[in-house]
Backbone as CSV, one residue per row, in Angstrom:
resi,resn,N_x,N_y,N_z,CA_x,CA_y,CA_z,C_x,C_y,C_z
1,MET,5.928,-21.963,3.701,4.587,-22.120,3.973,3.918,-22.955,2.828
2,ILE,3.023,-23.763,3.112,2.318,-24.552,2.180,1.589,-23.548,1.185
3,PRO,1.708,-23.743,-0.057,1.061,-22.877,-1.053,-0.518,-22.595,-0.805
4,GLU,-1.114,-23.780,-0.532,-2.627,-23.615,-0.248,-2.813,-22.787,0.978
5,ARG,-2.048,-22.902,2.009,-2.267,-22.137,3.218,-1.980,-20.639,2.971
6,LEU,-0.939,-20.320,2.208,-0.473,-19.011,1.847,-1.691,-18.411,1.013
7,MET,-2.239,-19.022,0.031,-3.276,-18.472,-0.809,-4.566,-18.191,0.128
8,TRP,-4.787,-19.172,1.042,-5.983,-18.951,1.930,-5.715,-17.664,2.768
9,GLU,-4.538,-17.479,3.325,-4.255,-16.283,4.163,-4.328,-14.992,3.329
10,LEU,-3.711,-15.115,2.042,-3.895,-13.946,1.240,-5.294,-13.626,0.861
11,GLY,-6.150,-14.586,0.758,-7.545,-14.506,0.510,-8.224,-13.738,1.682
12,ILE,-7.839,-14.055,2.947,-8.374,-13.344,4.103,-7.902,-11.931,4.095
13,ILE,-6.705,-11.609,3.714,-6.205,-10.261,3.638,-7.046,-9.527,2.587
14,HIS,-7.161,-10.162,1.429,-8.011,-9.599,0.339,-9.404,-9.204,0.805
15,ASP,-10.057,-10.128,1.512,-11.431,-9.914,1.935,-11.415,-8.684,3.034
16,ARG,-10.522,-8.700,3.863,-10.435,-7.649,4.866,-10.135,-6.340,4.201
17,ILE,-9.398,-6.259,3.179,-9.148,-4.982,2.568,-10.432,-4.490,1.784
18,GLN,-11.082,-5.447,1.196,-12.373,-5.164,0.599,-13.381,-4.618,1.521
19,ASP,-13.336,-5.094,2.729,-14.267,-4.514,3.883,-13.813,-3.170,4.144
20,LEU,-12.504,-2.738,4.129,-12.000,-1.481,4.556,-12.387,-0.436,3.530
21,ILE,-12.486,-0.816,2.261,-12.628,0.190,1.162,-13.735,1.171,1.312
22,PRO,-14.991,0.825,1.602,-16.038,1.779,1.620,-15.835,2.875,2.714
23,GLU,-15.413,2.412,3.910,-15.087,3.295,5.019,-13.830,4.171,4.689
24,TYR,-12.829,3.591,4.077,-11.759,4.378,3.665,-12.110,5.478,2.630
25,GLU,-12.886,5.080,1.665,-13.239,6.036,0.678,-14.116,7.176,1.215
26,GLU,-14.923,6.885,2.222,-15.827,7.847,2.773,-15.031,8.863,3.759
27,HIS,-14.011,8.297,4.463,-13.376,9.133,5.449,-11.948,9.515,5.102
28,LYS,-11.488,9.230,3.911,-10.048,9.517,3.507,-9.794,11.006,3.523
29,PRO,-8.606,11.539,3.815,-8.238,12.847,3.589,-8.436,13.251,2.097
30,MET,-8.481,14.553,1.922,-8.784,15.019,0.602,-7.665,14.736,-0.391
31,ARG,-6.404,14.777,0.094,-5.287,14.480,-0.811,-4.799,12.978,-0.915
32,GLN,-5.559,12.170,-0.137,-5.330,10.731,-0.180,-5.893,10.097,-1.417
33,GLU,-5.271,9.250,-2.080,-5.693,8.700,-3.312,-6.737,7.570,-3.167
34,HIS,-7.515,7.441,-4.155,-8.565,6.373,-4.298,-7.835,5.012,-4.517
35,ILE,-8.449,4.041,-3.981,-7.990,2.635,-4.256,-8.618,2.228,-5.595
36,THR,-7.718,2.032,-6.598,-8.205,1.664,-7.946,-8.513,0.223,-8.164
37,SER,-7.759,-0.649,-7.567,-8.025,-2.027,-7.727,-7.205,-2.868,-6.643
38,ILE,-7.742,-4.084,-6.437,-7.069,-5.076,-5.546,-7.014,-6.373,-6.246
39,LYS,-5.837,-6.878,-6.490,-5.649,-8.108,-7.278,-4.959,-9.189,-6.493
40,LEU,-5.628,-10.311,-6.480,-4.887,-11.498,-5.897,-4.353,-12.331,-6.946
41,ASP,-3.004,-12.311,-7.009,-2.276,-12.919,-8.125,-1.943,-14.365,-7.606
42,ARG,-2.602,-15.378,-7.972,-2.467,-16.721,-7.568,-1.154,-17.403,-8.108
43,LYS,-0.878,-16.973,-9.288,0.421,-17.558,-9.988,1.630,-16.996,-9.272
44,LYS,1.705,-15.745,-8.868,2.908,-15.229,-8.217,2.774,-15.265,-6.667
45,GLN,1.608,-15.718,-6.289,1.302,-15.774,-4.747,1.498,-14.416,-4.043
46,ARG,0.793,-13.397,-4.536,0.962,-12.101,-3.890,-0.432,-11.401,-4.104
47,LEU,-0.588,-10.355,-3.321,-1.735,-9.458,-3.300,-1.246,-8.019,-3.678
48,VAL,-1.876,-7.424,-4.655,-1.476,-6.091,-5.108,-2.668,-5.164,-4.895
49,ILE,-2.427,-4.046,-4.127,-3.297,-2.946,-3.904,-2.962,-1.712,-4.684
50,MET,-3.610,-1.320,-5.754,-3.240,-0.230,-6.596,-3.909,0.953,-6.270
51,PHE,-3.173,2.146,-6.373,-3.781,3.461,-6.232,-3.311,4.165,-7.567
52,ASN,-3.647,5.503,-7.542,-3.278,6.223,-8.843,-1.925,6.316,-9.060
53,THR,-1.028,6.642,-8.129,0.386,6.761,-8.355,1.309,5.807,-7.669
54,TYR,0.814,4.895,-6.925,1.670,3.939,-6.204,0.838,2.708,-6.038
55,LEU,1.495,1.609,-5.446,0.863,0.420,-5.117,1.501,-0.293,-3.981
56,TYR,0.791,-1.129,-3.247,1.297,-2.022,-2.267,1.310,-3.445,-2.784
57,GLU,2.346,-4.151,-2.405,2.337,-5.558,-2.801,2.574,-6.371,-1.482
58,ILE,1.838,-7.309,-1.269,1.906,-8.234,-0.053,2.257,-9.553,-0.589
59,SER,3.419,-9.989,-0.136,3.949,-11.383,-0.501,4.537,-12.051,0.652
60,HIS,4.892,-13.360,0.509,5.396,-14.205,1.557,6.594,-14.931,0.956
61,PRO,7.717,-14.258,0.731,8.855,-14.943,0.115,9.521,-15.969,0.825
62,GLU,9.635,-15.879,2.214,10.374,-16.799,2.964,9.534,-17.106,4.289
63,GLU,10.035,-16.617,5.355,9.451,-16.926,6.624,8.440,-15.836,7.110
64,LYS,8.423,-14.637,6.590,7.555,-13.613,6.928,6.824,-12.889,5.774
65,TYR,5.767,-12.234,6.107,5.080,-11.478,5.066,5.912,-10.200,4.855
66,VAL,5.900,-9.664,3.583,6.538,-8.470,3.318,5.597,-7.614,2.568
67,ILE,5.356,-6.435,3.037,4.531,-5.371,2.473,5.517,-4.431,1.719
68,THR,5.449,-4.292,0.449,6.421,-3.430,-0.371,5.543,-2.377,-1.026
69,TRP,6.108,-1.095,-1.040,5.319,-0.140,-1.801,6.209,0.362,-2.907
70,TYR,5.542,0.681,-3.995,6.177,1.070,-5.290,5.441,2.387,-5.793
71,ARG,6.226,3.202,-6.394,5.666,4.443,-7.070,5.818,4.416,-8.566
72,ILE,4.998,4.939,-9.257,4.986,5.001,-10.683,6.201,5.829,-11.177
73,LEU,6.945,5.305,-12.040,8.032,6.043,-12.690,7.590,6.571,-13.990
74,LYS,7.654,7.953,-14.055,7.162,8.551,-15.299,7.981,8.243,-16.394
75,SER,9.316,8.113,-16.143,10.252,7.913,-17.272,10.144,6.585,-18.044
76,THR,9.812,5.630,-17.235,9.750,4.206,-17.906,8.335,3.608,-17.854
77,CYS,7.397,4.314,-17.317,5.979,3.837,-17.247,5.952,2.513,-16.530
78,GLY,6.903,2.313,-15.612,6.881,1.138,-14.681,6.785,1.637,-13.211
79,TYR,7.210,0.740,-12.380,7.194,1.008,-10.915,8.537,0.889,-10.346
80,GLY,8.852,1.830,-9.439,10.055,1.721,-8.680,9.894,1.447,-7.191
81,LYS,10.597,0.589,-6.650,10.463,0.250,-5.250,10.981,1.288,-4.319
82,ASP,10.057,1.698,-3.364,10.377,2.763,-2.422,10.750,2.221,-1.084
83,GLY,10.166,1.089,-0.665,10.298,0.608,0.623,9.532,-0.611,0.909
84,SER,9.840,-1.168,2.065,9.152,-2.408,2.493,9.164,-2.529,4.032
85,VAL,8.304,-3.267,4.497,8.231,-3.622,5.962,7.841,-5.028,6.042
86,GLU,8.391,-5.760,7.058,8.296,-7.184,7.269,7.131,-7.338,8.407
87,CYS,6.373,-8.389,8.279,5.257,-8.616,9.199,5.325,-10.056,9.648
88,GLU,5.168,-10.308,10.951,5.363,-11.692,11.493,4.217,-12.618,10.995
89,ASP,2.962,-12.111,10.938,1.929,-13.080,10.769,0.776,-12.197,10.021
90,LEU,-0.323,-13.022,9.785,-1.472,-12.534,9.104,-2.081,-11.241,9.792
91,SER,-2.280,-11.271,11.093,-2.898,-10.208,11.795,-2.017,-8.886,11.802
92,ARG,-0.717,-9.032,11.738,0.155,-7.870,11.667,0.040,-7.268,10.227
93,VAL,-0.105,-8.109,9.201,-0.318,-7.569,7.864,-1.536,-6.708,7.803
94,VAL,-2.624,-7.210,8.378,-3.916,-6.485,8.316,-3.745,-5.236,9.097
95,GLN,-3.191,-5.266,10.276,-2.899,-4.029,11.092,-2.016,-3.000,10.397
96,THR,-0.988,-3.362,9.694,-0.089,-2.564,8.976,-0.882,-1.869,7.857
97,ILE,-1.535,-2.609,7.064,-2.363,-2.013,5.967,-3.332,-1.148,6.459
98,ASP,-4.027,-1.482,7.563,-5.078,-0.628,8.184,-4.335,0.732,8.583
99,ALA,-3.223,0.648,9.224,-2.548,1.842,9.641,-1.989,2.723,8.458
100,PHE,-1.538,2.065,7.434,-1.269,2.787,6.178,-2.306,3.581,5.565
101,LEU,-3.513,2.888,5.542,-4.695,3.510,4.841,-5.234,4.640,5.763
102,TYR,-5.447,4.443,7.008,-6.134,5.389,7.935,-5.020,6.330,8.343
103,GLY,-3.788,6.093,8.346,-2.763,7.053,8.845,-2.430,7.960,7.628
104,ALA,-3.097,7.895,6.502,-2.769,8.667,5.337,-1.396,8.486,4.833
105,PHE,-0.899,7.405,4.951,0.462,7.070,4.540,0.435,7.129,3.001
106,ASN,1.360,7.765,2.462,1.489,7.872,0.875,2.927,7.998,0.587
107,PRO,3.476,7.071,-0.228,4.862,7.030,-0.549,5.299,8.343,-1.214
108,ASP,4.380,9.072,-1.894,4.759,10.237,-2.543,4.946,11.394,-1.538
109,ARG,4.517,11.247,-0.273,4.766,12.293,0.724,5.729,11.801,1.703
110,SER,6.493,10.930,1.376,7.677,10.362,2.333,8.617,11.480,2.487
111,ALA,9.460,11.244,3.448,10.567,12.266,3.770,11.463,12.426,2.584
112,TRP,11.785,11.345,1.906,12.723,11.421,0.802,12.182,12.314,-0.316
113,TRP,10.860,12.158,-0.526,10.211,12.944,-1.668,10.110,14.369,-1.310
114,GLN,9.873,14.695,-0.004,9.824,16.002,0.436,11.178,16.769,0.459
115,ILE,12.176,16.014,0.633,13.545,16.522,0.597,14.054,16.745,-0.798
116,ASN,13.808,15.806,-1.694,14.437,15.832,-3.055,13.527,16.363,-4.102
117,LYS,12.160,16.375,-3.934,11.350,16.880,-4.992,10.092,17.376,-4.411
118,LYS,10.108,18.661,-3.949,9.037,19.189,-3.290,7.994,19.663,-4.306
119,PRO,6.707,19.609,-3.850,5.618,19.903,-4.845,5.667,21.449,-5.081
120,LYS,5.091,21.883,-6.124,5.116,23.292,-6.569,4.728,24.291,-5.537
121,HIS,3.628,23.991,-4.801,3.136,24.994,-3.770,3.275,24.407,-2.366
122,PHE,4.362,23.711,-2.062,4.508,22.994,-0.847,4.967,24.025,0.310
123,SER,4.292,23.906,1.406,4.750,24.675,2.604,4.555,23.733,3.800
124,ARG,5.561,23.914,4.754,5.555,23.069,5.927,4.251,23.153,6.767
125,LYS,3.728,24.337,6.826,2.536,24.604,7.685,1.267,24.254,7.034
126,LYS,1.314,23.909,5.806,0.039,23.557,5.155,-0.687,22.298,5.725
127,ASN,-1.942,22.337,5.982,-2.668,21.126,6.415,-3.029,20.300,5.148
128,TRP,-2.297,19.152,4.971,-2.547,18.354,3.784,-3.902,17.604,3.759
129,GLY,-4.511,17.589,4.871,-5.745,16.804,4.862,-6.972,17.563,4.561
130,HIS,-6.881,18.858,4.372,-8.105,19.670,4.166,-7.861,20.709,2.978
């Protein structure tokens, strides 16, 4: 993709996420994290959405957009890649981010985390949203 076109599309995604933030912050579940910042990195041609303990990175390395999520590694003070999903086009990226935000998706509460490192007072019947 032409770099100017890519930056224009990343700008559209950035603007759409900025539009989602007030509603997300107002209606988010209690245990869902606040969005701390959104950065459009023109040099690396990517968009980064940061939360307290994880972040999303939206990039376009080849023919598709890739949304990758990372968690903070306490041992190295860096980030570790947890997973990614590919999106065909701009609209699918916005739909996926929208679903992640309003679906209360959080990499810390993924199946791997619950199997390998359960929280101190975790119970399966606990309602995480209240």
